[in-house]
VEXVOVO-734044 format. One record per residue: residue in one letter; x, z, y of N, C-alpha, C, O in turn. Coordinates in nm, 3 decimals. Layout:
# VEXVOVO-734044
<"a"; <X; Z; Y>; <X; Z; Y>; <X; Z; Y>; <X; Z; Y>>
...
END
This chain:
# VEXVOVO-734044
<"m"; <10.369; 7.662; 9.078>; <10.299; 7.786; 9.054>; <10.282; 7.859; 9.187>; <10.377; 7.873; 9.263>>
<"s"; <10.160; 7.904; 9.215>; <10.134; 7.975; 9.340>; <10.200; 8.112; 9.336>; <10.236; 8.162; 9.230>>
<"d"; <10.215; 8.174; 9.455>; <10.274; 8.307; 9.463>; <10.195; 8.408; 9.381>; <10.254; 8.492; 9.312>>
<"d"; <10.061; 8.401; 9.387>; <9.978; 8.493; 9.309>; <9.997; 8.474; 9.159>; <10.004; 8.571; 9.084>>
<"n"; <10.006; 8.348; 9.116>; <10.027; 8.320; 8.974>; <10.166; 8.364; 8.930>; <10.183; 8.413; 8.818>>
<"l"; <10.266; 8.347; 9.016>; <10.401; 8.391; 8.984>; <10.404; 8.543; 8.965>; <10.462; 8.593; 8.869>>
<"l"; <10.341; 8.615; 9.057>; <10.336; 8.760; 9.046>; <10.262; 8.802; 8.919>; <10.308; 8.891; 8.847>>
<"a"; <10.148; 8.740; 8.891>; <10.071; 8.774; 8.771>; <10.152; 8.747; 8.644>; <10.147; 8.826; 8.550>>
<"a"; <10.226; 8.638; 8.642>; <10.309; 8.605; 8.525>; <10.419; 8.707; 8.507>; <10.448; 8.749; 8.394>>
<"r"; <10.480; 8.747; 8.615>; <10.588; 8.848; 8.606>; <10.533; 8.985; 8.566>; <10.598; 9.059; 8.491>>
<"v"; <10.415; 9.019; 8.617>; <10.352; 9.146; 8.579>; <10.320; 9.145; 8.429>; <10.340; 9.245; 8.361>>
<"a"; <10.272; 9.033; 8.378>; <10.244; 9.022; 8.234>; <10.371; 9.042; 8.153>; <10.370; 9.111; 8.051>>
<"e"; <10.480; 8.982; 8.199>; <10.608; 8.998; 8.131>; <10.655; 9.144; 8.136>; <10.701; 9.198; 8.035>>
<"l"; <10.642; 9.205; 8.252>; <10.681; 9.345; 8.268>; <10.594; 9.436; 8.180>; <10.646; 9.527; 8.115>>
<"a"; <10.464; 9.412; 8.179>; <10.372; 9.493; 8.099>; <10.411; 9.488; 7.952>; <10.414; 9.591; 7.884>>
<"e"; <10.439; 9.371; 7.903>; <10.477; 9.356; 7.762>; <10.608; 9.430; 7.733>; <10.620; 9.497; 7.630>>
<"l"; <10.704; 9.419; 7.822>; <10.833; 9.484; 7.802>; <10.820; 9.637; 7.807>; <10.875; 9.706; 7.721>>
<"l"; <10.749; 9.688; 7.907>; <10.730; 9.833; 7.918>; <10.656; 9.886; 7.795>; <10.695; 9.988; 7.737>>
<"h"; <10.550; 9.817; 7.756>; <10.471; 9.860; 7.641>; <10.555; 9.859; 7.513>; <10.550; 9.953; 7.434>>
<"s"; <10.632; 9.752; 7.492>; <10.712; 9.740; 7.369>; <10.822; 9.846; 7.361>; <10.861; 9.886; 7.251>>
<"k"; <10.871; 9.890; 7.475>; <10.977; 9.991; 7.478>; <10.922; 10.133; 7.494>; <10.998; 10.230; 7.492>>
<"g"; <10.789; 10.144; 7.510>; <10.728; 10.275; 7.525>; <10.766; 10.344; 7.655>; <10.777; 10.467; 7.660>>
<"l"; <10.786; 10.267; 7.761>; <10.826; 10.321; 7.890>; <10.708; 10.328; 7.986>; <10.617; 10.245; 7.982>>
<"k"; <10.711; 10.430; 8.072>; <10.610; 10.445; 8.178>; <10.676; 10.419; 8.312>; <10.789; 10.462; 8.335>>
<"l"; <10.606; 10.349; 8.400>; <10.654; 10.313; 8.533>; <10.569; 10.378; 8.639>; <10.447; 10.386; 8.626>>
<"s"; <10.632; 10.423; 8.746>; <10.561; 10.470; 8.865>; <10.614; 10.393; 8.985>; <10.727; 10.344; 8.985>>
<"t"; <10.530; 10.383; 9.088>; <10.570; 10.313; 9.209>; <10.562; 10.407; 9.329>; <10.480; 10.498; 9.334>>
<"a"; <10.649; 10.382; 9.425>; <10.645; 10.449; 9.555>; <10.653; 10.339; 9.659>; <10.756; 10.272; 9.671>>
<"e"; <10.546; 10.319; 9.732>; <10.539; 10.206; 9.824>; <10.518; 10.253; 9.967>; <10.447; 10.350; 9.993>>
<"s"; <10.580; 10.182; 10.058>; <10.559; 10.207; 10.199>; <10.493; 10.084; 10.261>; <10.371; 10.080; 10.275>>
<"c"; <10.573; 9.985; 10.297>; <10.521; 9.869; 10.370>; <10.421; 9.787; 10.291>; <10.340; 9.715; 10.352>>
<"t"; <10.422; 9.794; 10.160>; <10.328; 9.715; 10.079>; <10.195; 9.787; 10.059>; <10.101; 9.728; 10.006>>
<"g"; <10.186; 9.913; 10.100>; <10.059; 9.984; 10.103>; <9.985; 9.993; 9.971>; <9.862; 10.000; 9.970>>
<"g"; <10.056; 9.994; 9.859>; <9.992; 10.005; 9.729>; <9.965; 9.872; 9.660>; <9.905; 9.869; 9.553>>
<"w"; <10.008; 9.763; 9.720>; <9.983; 9.630; 9.665>; <10.043; 9.615; 9.525>; <9.980; 9.560; 9.435>>
<"l"; <10.165; 9.665; 9.506>; <10.228; 9.654; 9.375>; <10.149; 9.734; 9.271>; <10.121; 9.683; 9.163>>
<"a"; <10.114; 9.858; 9.303>; <10.036; 9.940; 9.208>; <9.903; 9.873; 9.175>; <9.860; 9.874; 9.060>>
<"k"; <9.838; 9.817; 9.275>; <9.710; 9.748; 9.253>; <9.729; 9.629; 9.161>; <9.648; 9.605; 9.071>>
<"t"; <9.835; 9.553; 9.183>; <9.862; 9.436; 9.100>; <9.893; 9.477; 8.957>; <9.848; 9.412; 8.862>>
<"l"; <9.969; 9.584; 8.941>; <10.002; 9.631; 8.807>; <9.878; 9.681; 8.733>; <9.860; 9.652; 8.615>>
<"t"; <9.793; 9.754; 8.803>; <9.675; 9.811; 8.737>; <9.560; 9.712; 8.724>; <9.459; 9.744; 8.660>>
<"d"; <9.572; 9.595; 8.781>; <9.474; 9.488; 8.756>; <9.483; 9.440; 8.612>; <9.388; 9.382; 8.559>>
<"r"; <9.595; 9.464; 8.550>; <9.618; 9.417; 8.413>; <9.550; 9.512; 8.313>; <9.575; 9.633; 8.316>>
<"p"; <9.466; 9.459; 8.225>; <9.404; 9.544; 8.123>; <9.510; 9.615; 8.039>; <9.611; 9.556; 8.002>>
<"g"; <9.485; 9.741; 8.010>; <9.578; 9.818; 7.928>; <9.694; 9.879; 8.005>; <9.786; 9.934; 7.945>>
<"s"; <9.690; 9.869; 8.137>; <9.804; 9.918; 8.217>; <9.824; 10.069; 8.205>; <9.933; 10.118; 8.232>>
<"s"; <9.722; 10.142; 8.165>; <9.739; 10.287; 8.151>; <9.839; 10.322; 8.041>; <9.886; 10.436; 8.034>>
<"a"; <9.871; 10.227; 7.954>; <9.970; 10.252; 7.849>; <10.112; 10.256; 7.905>; <10.201; 10.315; 7.843>>
<"w"; <10.135; 10.194; 8.023>; <10.271; 10.186; 8.076>; <10.281; 10.217; 8.226>; <10.392; 10.223; 8.279>>
<"f"; <10.170; 10.236; 8.294>; <10.174; 10.269; 8.437>; <10.128; 10.413; 8.456>; <10.021; 10.450; 8.407>>
<"e"; <10.207; 10.493; 8.527>; <10.180; 10.636; 8.537>; <10.120; 10.676; 8.672>; <10.009; 10.728; 8.676>>
<"f"; <10.190; 10.652; 8.781>; <10.149; 10.695; 8.916>; <10.176; 10.584; 9.015>; <10.265; 10.501; 8.994>>
<"g"; <10.099; 10.582; 9.122>; <10.128; 10.496; 9.236>; <10.119; 10.579; 9.363>; <10.013; 10.632; 9.396>>
<"f"; <10.230; 10.591; 9.433>; <10.234; 10.665; 9.560>; <10.237; 10.566; 9.675>; <10.317; 10.472; 9.676>>
<"v"; <10.150; 10.587; 9.773>; <10.157; 10.511; 9.898>; <10.202; 10.610; 10.004>; <10.127; 10.699; 10.044>>
<"t"; <10.325; 10.593; 10.047>; <10.385; 10.685; 10.144>; <10.428; 10.604; 10.265>; <10.547; 10.579; 10.287>>
<"y"; <10.331; 10.565; 10.342>; <10.356; 10.476; 10.455>; <10.431; 10.548; 10.567>; <10.524; 10.492; 10.625>>
<"g"; <10.391; 10.669; 10.597>; <10.456; 10.743; 10.705>; <10.568; 10.832; 10.655>; <10.574; 10.866; 10.537>>
<"n"; <10.655; 10.870; 10.745>; <10.768; 10.956; 10.709>; <10.722; 11.091; 10.656>; <10.782; 11.145; 10.563>>
<"n"; <10.615; 11.147; 10.713>; <10.564; 11.275; 10.664>; <10.522; 11.265; 10.517>; <10.547; 11.358; 10.439>>
<"a"; <10.460; 11.156; 10.480>; <10.418; 11.136; 10.341>; <10.540; 11.120; 10.250>; <10.542; 11.174; 10.139>>
<"k"; <10.640; 11.047; 10.295>; <10.762; 11.031; 10.215>; <10.825; 11.168; 10.187>; <10.870; 11.195; 10.075>>
<"h"; <10.827; 11.252; 10.288>; <10.886; 11.385; 10.275>; <10.798; 11.477; 10.190>; <10.846; 11.539; 10.095>>
<"a"; <10.669; 11.486; 10.223>; <10.580; 11.581; 10.157>; <10.551; 11.546; 10.011>; <10.548; 11.635; 9.927>>
<"l"; <10.531; 11.420; 9.981>; <10.493; 11.380; 9.846>; <10.611; 11.348; 9.754>; <10.607; 11.376; 9.634>>
<"l"; <10.716; 11.291; 9.812>; <10.827; 11.245; 9.729>; <10.956; 11.323; 9.750>; <11.053; 11.305; 9.676>>
<"g"; <10.956; 11.410; 9.850>; <11.076; 11.490; 9.873>; <11.188; 11.417; 9.943>; <11.303; 11.460; 9.936>>
<"v"; <11.157; 11.308; 10.011>; <11.261; 11.240; 10.089>; <11.306; 11.337; 10.198>; <11.223; 11.391; 10.272>>
<"r"; <11.435; 11.360; 10.206>; <11.488; 11.458; 10.300>; <11.470; 11.412; 10.445>; <11.491; 11.295; 10.477>>
<"e"; <11.434; 11.504; 10.530>; <11.417; 11.474; 10.672>; <11.547; 11.422; 10.731>; <11.546; 11.335; 10.819>>
<"e"; <11.660; 11.475; 10.684>; <11.791; 11.428; 10.734>; <11.813; 11.281; 10.699>; <11.868; 11.205; 10.780>>
<"t"; <11.771; 11.242; 10.580>; <11.787; 11.102; 10.539>; <11.703; 11.012; 10.627>; <11.749; 10.907; 10.672>>
<"l"; <11.580; 11.053; 10.652>; <11.492; 10.973; 10.739>; <11.549; 10.965; 10.880>; <11.547; 10.858; 10.942>>
<"r"; <11.598; 11.075; 10.930>; <11.653; 11.079; 11.066>; <11.783; 10.997; 11.076>; <11.801; 10.919; 11.169>>
<"d"; <11.872; 11.017; 10.980>; <12.004; 10.954; 10.989>; <12.005; 10.807; 10.952>; <12.086; 10.730; 11.005>>
<"h"; <11.917; 10.765; 10.862>; <11.920; 10.627; 10.812>; <11.796; 10.546; 10.847>; <11.800; 10.423; 10.843>>
<"g"; <11.687; 10.613; 10.881>; <11.562; 10.543; 10.910>; <11.484; 10.517; 10.783>; <11.540; 10.511; 10.673>>
<"a"; <11.354; 10.500; 10.799>; <11.266; 10.482; 10.683>; <11.296; 10.354; 10.607>; <11.274; 10.347; 10.486>>
<"v"; <11.347; 10.254; 10.675>; <11.378; 10.126; 10.612>; <11.527; 10.123; 10.582>; <11.606; 10.065; 10.656>>
<"s"; <11.563; 10.188; 10.472>; <11.705; 10.196; 10.436>; <11.718; 10.212; 10.286>; <11.625; 10.255; 10.217>>
<"q"; <11.834; 10.178; 10.237>; <11.866; 10.196; 10.096>; <11.855; 10.343; 10.057>; <11.804; 10.376; 9.950>>
<"q"; <11.902; 10.431; 10.145>; <11.902; 10.574; 10.115>; <11.760; 10.628; 10.097>; <11.734; 10.705; 10.005>>
<"v"; <11.670; 10.587; 10.185>; <11.530; 10.633; 10.174>; <11.464; 10.573; 10.050>; <11.391; 10.643; 9.980>>
<"a"; <11.489; 10.445; 10.022>; <11.432; 10.384; 9.902>; <11.477; 10.458; 9.777>; <11.398; 10.481; 9.685>>
<"e"; <11.604; 10.497; 9.773>; <11.655; 10.570; 9.657>; <11.585; 10.706; 9.644>; <11.543; 10.743; 9.535>>
<"e"; <11.574; 10.778; 9.753>; <11.508; 10.910; 9.746>; <11.361; 10.897; 9.713>; <11.305; 10.984; 9.646>>
<"m"; <11.296; 10.789; 9.757>; <11.156; 10.765; 9.720>; <11.145; 10.744; 9.569>; <11.056; 10.801; 9.505>>
<"a"; <11.234; 10.662; 9.512>; <11.229; 10.634; 9.368>; <11.258; 10.760; 9.287>; <11.190; 10.788; 9.188>>
<"v"; <11.358; 10.836; 9.330>; <11.391; 10.961; 9.261>; <11.271; 11.056; 9.265>; <11.236; 11.116; 9.164>>
<"g"; <11.210; 11.070; 9.382>; <11.094; 11.157; 9.397>; <10.975; 11.111; 9.314>; <10.907; 11.193; 9.252>>
<"a"; <10.950; 10.981; 9.312>; <10.837; 10.928; 9.235>; <10.857; 10.956; 9.086>; <10.762; 10.992; 9.016>>
<"r"; <10.977; 10.939; 9.039>; <11.006; 10.965; 8.898>; <10.993; 11.114; 8.867>; <10.936; 11.151; 8.765>>
<"r"; <11.046; 11.197; 8.954>; <11.041; 11.342; 8.933>; <10.898; 11.394; 8.932>; <10.859; 11.468; 8.842>>
<"v"; <10.819; 11.355; 9.031>; <10.682; 11.404; 9.043>; <10.593; 11.350; 8.931>; <10.510; 11.423; 8.877>>
<"s"; <10.609; 11.224; 8.897>; <10.521; 11.161; 8.798>; <10.562; 11.186; 8.654>; <10.478; 11.184; 8.564>>
<"g"; <10.690; 11.211; 8.631>; <10.739; 11.223; 8.495>; <10.756; 11.090; 8.424>; <10.779; 11.086; 8.303>>
<"a"; <10.744; 10.980; 8.498>; <10.760; 10.847; 8.439>; <10.906; 10.824; 8.399>; <10.996; 10.893; 8.446>>
<"d"; <10.927; 10.726; 8.313>; <11.062; 10.689; 8.270>; <11.136; 10.614; 8.380>; <11.258; 10.627; 8.394>>
<"l"; <11.062; 10.534; 8.456>; <11.119; 10.450; 8.560>; <11.035; 10.462; 8.686>; <10.914; 10.486; 8.680>>
<"a"; <11.100; 10.445; 8.799>; <11.026; 10.440; 8.925>; <11.086; 10.331; 9.011>; <11.207; 10.313; 9.013>>
<"v"; <11.002; 10.260; 9.082>; <11.047; 10.160; 9.177>; <10.991; 10.199; 9.313>; <10.876; 10.239; 9.326>>
<"a"; <11.076; 10.186; 9.415>; <11.034; 10.219; 9.552>; <11.050; 10.096; 9.639>; <11.148; 10.022; 9.627>>
<"i"; <10.955; 10.076; 9.726>; <10.960; 9.965; 9.821>; <10.943; 10.022; 9.961>; <10.844; 10.088; 9.991>>
<"t"; <11.040; 9.995; 10.045>; <11.028; 10.027; 10.186>; <11.088; 9.911; 10.262>; <11.187; 9.853; 10.217>>
<"g"; <11.031; 9.877; 10.372>; <11.082; 9.762; 10.447>; <10.998; 9.737; 10.569>; <10.910; 9.816; 10.605>>
<"i"; <11.027; 9.627; 10.629>; <10.950; 9.584; 10.746>; <10.892; 9.448; 10.712>; <10.964; 9.354; 10.679>>
<"l"; <10.763; 9.439; 10.722>; <10.695; 9.312; 10.700>; <10.647; 9.262; 10.835>; <10.559; 9.320; 10.898>>
<"i"; <10.707; 9.154; 10.876>; <10.670; 9.096; 11.005>; <10.582; 8.976; 10.977>; <10.626; 8.879; 10.915>>
<"g"; <10.461; 8.982; 11.021>; <10.369; 8.872; 10.998>; <10.234; 8.904; 11.057>; <10.201; 9.021; 11.078>>
<"i"; <10.159; 8.804; 11.083>; <10.024; 8.822; 11.136>; <9.928; 8.733; 11.059>; <9.968; 8.634; 10.998>>
<"g"; <9.805; 8.771; 11.062>; <9.701; 8.687; 11.003>; <9.726; 8.657; 10.857>; <9.753; 8.747; 10.777>>
<"f"; <9.715; 8.529; 10.822>; <9.721; 8.489; 10.682>; <9.860; 8.503; 10.621>; <9.873; 8.493; 10.499>>
<"w"; <9.964; 8.524; 10.700>; <10.100; 8.540; 10.645>; <10.119; 8.675; 10.578>; <10.198; 8.686; 10.484>>
<"m"; <10.051; 8.778; 10.624>; <10.075; 8.912; 10.574>; <10.058; 8.925; 10.422>; <10.147; 8.980; 10.358>>
<"p"; <9.949; 8.877; 10.362>; <9.938; 8.888; 10.215>; <10.053; 8.818; 10.142>; <10.099; 8.868; 10.040>>
<"a"; <10.098; 8.705; 10.193>; <10.210; 8.635; 10.129>; <10.337; 8.717; 10.136>; <10.414; 8.720; 10.040>>
<"l"; <10.362; 8.782; 10.248>; <10.482; 8.865; 10.262>; <10.475; 8.987; 10.171>; <10.574; 9.022; 10.108>>
<"i"; <10.360; 9.051; 10.165>; <10.344; 9.167; 10.077>; <10.360; 9.124; 9.931>; <10.426; 9.192; 9.853>>
<"g"; <10.300; 9.013; 9.895>; <10.314; 8.960; 9.760>; <10.458; 8.928; 9.724>; <10.500; 8.947; 9.610>>
<"a"; <10.534; 8.878; 9.822>; <10.675; 8.848; 9.798>; <10.752; 8.976; 9.769>; <10.835; 8.978; 9.678>>
<"f"; <10.728; 9.082; 9.844>; <10.793; 9.211; 9.819>; <10.756; 9.261; 9.679>; <10.843; 9.307; 9.606>>
<"a"; <10.629; 9.252; 9.643>; <10.583; 9.298; 9.512>; <10.648; 9.217; 9.400>; <10.689; 9.273; 9.299>>
<"t"; <10.658; 9.085; 9.418>; <10.721; 9.000; 9.318>; <10.868; 9.036; 9.301>; <10.918; 9.043; 9.189>>
<"l"; <10.939; 9.057; 9.411>; <11.079; 9.099; 9.404>; <11.093; 9.231; 9.328>; <11.186; 9.248; 9.249>>
<"a"; <11.002; 9.322; 9.352>; <11.008; 9.452; 9.283>; <10.990; 9.433; 9.133>; <11.066; 9.490; 9.054>>
<"v"; <10.892; 9.354; 9.092>; <10.866; 9.331; 8.950>; <10.986; 9.262; 8.885>; <11.028; 9.302; 8.777>>
<"l"; <11.040; 9.159; 8.950>; <11.156; 9.089; 8.895>; <11.275; 9.183; 8.881>; <11.349; 9.176; 8.783>>
<"s"; <11.293; 9.271; 8.976>; <11.404; 9.365; 8.972>; <11.387; 9.468; 8.860>; <11.484; 9.503; 8.794>>
<"v"; <11.264; 9.516; 8.839>; <11.238; 9.609; 8.728>; <11.266; 9.539; 8.595>; <11.328; 9.598; 8.506>>
<"l"; <11.222; 9.415; 8.581>; <11.248; 9.339; 8.459>; <11.398; 9.329; 8.433>; <11.445; 9.356; 8.323>>
<"r"; <11.473; 9.289; 8.535>; <11.617; 9.275; 8.521>; <11.681; 9.410; 8.487>; <11.772; 9.416; 8.405>>
<"f"; <11.633; 9.515; 8.549>; <11.685; 9.650; 8.526>; <11.668; 9.690; 8.380>; <11.762; 9.740; 8.318>>
<"i"; <11.549; 9.670; 8.324>; <11.521; 9.709; 8.186>; <11.597; 9.619; 8.088>; <11.660; 9.668; 7.995>>
<"e"; <11.591; 9.489; 8.111>; <11.653; 9.394; 8.018>; <11.804; 9.411; 8.011>; <11.864; 9.387; 7.906>>
<"n"; <11.866; 9.452; 8.119>; <12.011; 9.466; 8.122>; <12.056; 9.607; 8.089>; <12.175; 9.636; 8.095>>
<"s"; <11.963; 9.696; 8.055>; <11.997; 9.835; 8.023>; <12.095; 9.892; 8.125>; <12.202; 9.940; 8.090>>
<"m"; <12.055; 9.884; 8.250>; <12.140; 9.929; 8.360>; <12.167; 10.078; 8.350>; <12.092; 10.150; 8.284>>
<"p"; <12.272; 10.125; 8.415>; <12.295; 10.269; 8.421>; <12.182; 10.337; 8.497>; <12.088; 10.270; 8.541>>
<"s"; <12.191; 10.467; 8.514>; <12.079; 10.543; 8.568>; <12.039; 10.501; 8.709>; <11.926; 10.525; 8.750>>
<"e"; <12.127; 10.440; 8.783>; <12.091; 10.392; 8.916>; <12.137; 10.248; 8.932>; <12.243; 10.210; 8.883>>
<"v"; <12.058; 10.170; 9.000>; <12.101; 10.034; 9.033>; <12.042; 9.996; 9.167>; <11.923; 10.017; 9.192>>
<"y"; <12.123; 9.940; 9.250>; <12.077; 9.889; 9.379>; <12.040; 9.745; 9.358>; <12.127; 9.661; 9.335>>
<"a"; <11.913; 9.714; 9.367>; <11.866; 9.581; 9.331>; <11.840; 9.492; 9.452>; <11.864; 9.371; 9.444>>
<"h"; <11.795; 9.546; 9.559>; <11.760; 9.470; 9.679>; <11.763; 9.569; 9.793>; <11.742; 9.688; 9.771>>
<"h"; <11.787; 9.523; 9.912>; <11.805; 9.615; 10.023>; <11.697; 9.722; 10.033>; <11.726; 9.835; 10.072>>
<"h"; <11.576; 9.689; 9.998>; <11.469; 9.786; 10.012>; <11.404; 9.822; 9.879>; <11.296; 9.881; 9.876>>
<"l"; <11.468; 9.788; 9.770>; <11.417; 9.825; 9.639>; <11.521; 9.911; 9.571>; <11.640; 9.877; 9.572>>
<"r"; <11.480; 10.020; 9.514>; <11.575; 10.111; 9.450>; <11.513; 10.164; 9.321>; <11.395; 10.198; 9.320>>
<"f"; <11.590; 10.171; 9.216>; <11.541; 10.217; 9.087>; <11.626; 10.333; 9.040>; <11.743; 10.346; 9.075>>
<"r"; <11.566; 10.417; 8.960>; <11.642; 10.526; 8.899>; <11.581; 10.556; 8.762>; <11.459; 10.562; 8.746>>
<"r"; <11.668; 10.573; 8.666>; <11.625; 10.614; 8.532>; <11.722; 10.724; 8.490>; <11.843; 10.711; 8.507>>
<"e"; <11.668; 10.831; 8.434>; <11.755; 10.942; 8.391>; <11.749; 10.957; 8.242>; <11.815; 11.045; 8.186>>
END
């Protein structure tokens, strides 16, 4: 199965799960530049379970739109567990969604490698959201170094 097909299959699985549970998801993305939100909204009927997509590539956007604290950005850097958590918390608060996933990281690649790297981050995010919902995790779970989820 190609990377694109794997991501599409996981998105289909996530869409069905979110829809069946009546949950809304929002995304906060940095290094992926909205790729996850685009992939999620490519699916027909996504408005039933997808609420907001934030692209907060720069630190100013993370702070202004999602409320990531300047101290967190300064002390830990944009690519950190702490910033990912504050991005997810902010995305959920601003959007009112039931769940939020945040992606921040460093994608090193040039030319034709970049889409594959972005797709890999998006696939990891979808898999982590699936695991989070299926396991009825507590309100916070650290899923991957640059992926953070929060449900209240």
